[in-house]
C-alpha positions, 0 to 999 in steps of 0.5 A, spaced: 387 321 240 389 314 238 389 313 230 390 306 226 392 307 219 392 301 214 395 296 219 396 289 217 399 283 221 400 276 221 403 271 226 406 267 221 408 270 214 405 264 210 398 265 214 392 269 212 393 276 215 389 277 222 389 285 220 389 287 212 389 295 212 385 296 218 384 303 220 380 306 226 380 313 229 378 312 237 375 317 241 377 321 247 375 318 254 373 311 255 374 306 248 371 299 248 373 294 243 368 289 242 368 283 237 367 275 237 373 270 239 378 271 234 377 278 231 384 280 233 382 284 239 388 282 244 392 283 238 390 290 236 392 292 243 399 288 243 400 292 236 398 299 239 403 297 245 409 295 240 409 288 242 408 286 234 412 287 228 406 290 223 405 294 217 402 301 217 402 306 222 399 308 229 399 315 232 397 317 239 396 325 240 400 326 233 406 322 235 407 316 231 408 310 235 411 306 230 417 311 230 419 312 237 423 307 241 420 302 246 422 306 253 419 312 250 413 309 248 412 306 255 412 313 258 406 315 254 402 308 255 401 303 260 398 296 258 395 290 262 395 284 258 391 278 259 395 274 264 395 268 269 400 269 274 399 266 281 405 265 284 409 271 287 413 272 293 412 280 293 406 283 297 401 287 294 405 294 295 411 291 292 407 289 286 404 295 285 410 299 286 413 295 280 408 299 276 412 305 277 418 303 273 422 306 270 421 312 275 423 308 281 430 309 283 434 305 288 431 308 294 423 308 294 420 315 295 415 318 299 411 320 293 412 312 290 408 310 297 403 315 296 402 314 289 401 306 291 396 307 297 392 312 293 391 308 287 389 302 292 384 306 296 381 308 289 380 301 287 377 299 294 383 294 295 387 298 300 386 293 305 390 288 301 397 292 301 401 288 306 398 281 303 402 276 299 400 277 292 400 269 292 395 269 297 390 273 293 383 270 290 383 271 282 379 277 282 383 280 287 390 279 283 386 282 277 385 288 281 392 289 283 394 288 276 390 294 274 393 298 280 400 296 277 398 299 270 395 305 273 399 307 278 404 311 273 399 316 271 400 314 263 397 318 258 394 312 254 391 306 258 390 299 254 386 294 258 385 287 255 379 284 259 380 287 265 373 285 268 375 278 267 375 274 274 371 280 277 364 279 281 358 283 278 359 288 283 367 289 282 366 289 274 361 295 275 366 299 281 372 298 276 368 301 270 366 307 274 373 308 277 375 308 270 370 313 268 373 317 274 380 316 273 379 319 265 376 325 268 381 326 274 387 324 270 386 327 263 387 320 260 385 316 255 383 308 255 382 303 250 379 296 253 377 290 250 371 287 254 366 281 252 360 284 256 356 288 251 351 291 256 357 293 260 360 296 254 354 300 253 353 302 260 360 305 260 363 306 254 364 313 250 366 310 244 365 303 241 369 299 236 366 293 233 371 288 230 368 282 225 371 275 226 376 276 220 379 282 223 375 288 220 372 294 222 364 293 222 362 299 226 364 304 231 361 310 235 356 311 241 353 305 243 346 307 240 349 308 233 353 301 233 349 296 238 343 294 233 340 287 232 343 287 225 350 287 228 348 282 233 346 277 227 352 279 223 358 280 228 356 275 233 351 270 230 345 271 235 338 273 234 336 278 240 332 284 241 335 291 243 331 296 247 332 303 250 332 303 258 330 310 262 337 313 260 336 312 253 342 306 253 341 300 249 340 293 252 340 287 249 337 281 250 339 275 246 335 269 244 339 264 240 345 262 236 343 263 229 348 258 226 345 252 223 338 255 225 
């Protein structure tokens, strides 16, 4: 799977590193990165995808991602960053087809069209296929970007806050879809989420970063989601109980800052 070895990175060489010798072993399946604002969650995804110059090494399936060229890397990995694109003259079909690059040639094949329609149907947004992207709601646009990210059937998928802009039902449907997608396509997913309870419900493996970019803990939800973690990582007091499926549920009481 995915392995981070001694990762160090700073956006400015004169400033303190966001990461200093960070090492993480991710698991197979659905991985979720949690942590407070400024912990470096989005930065970590950018580093994995090769958008940043860092020190250290990143391996996927025994391939050193630090040593292969970007084109080869995009054959293995799809990445959905946080983005705010509101205007585009393209239709939803055309937007999602862009996710087939570089497989797309001058002539769009029946296979390309089939792949797009299948992913839109799986995400319950096939009714949008002929609509202009610029006419969609924020949540619909997010789902189109997710379709664009997954349509190429990569080996590793990186998603930065994919549930933002989605209503509650769509958040659960997306996470359920991602679980099924992992099983069907035999891919691995690493995603950043802010909703801890959503991560608990769906993640096979959780990685928790502190606000100074250090690894606090990693493992299954029952191991890493604790009242102690809420205090030390998020600065809040709360209760953690188990539901009827033995999954933790958190109930936050208050911030412990200045209390």
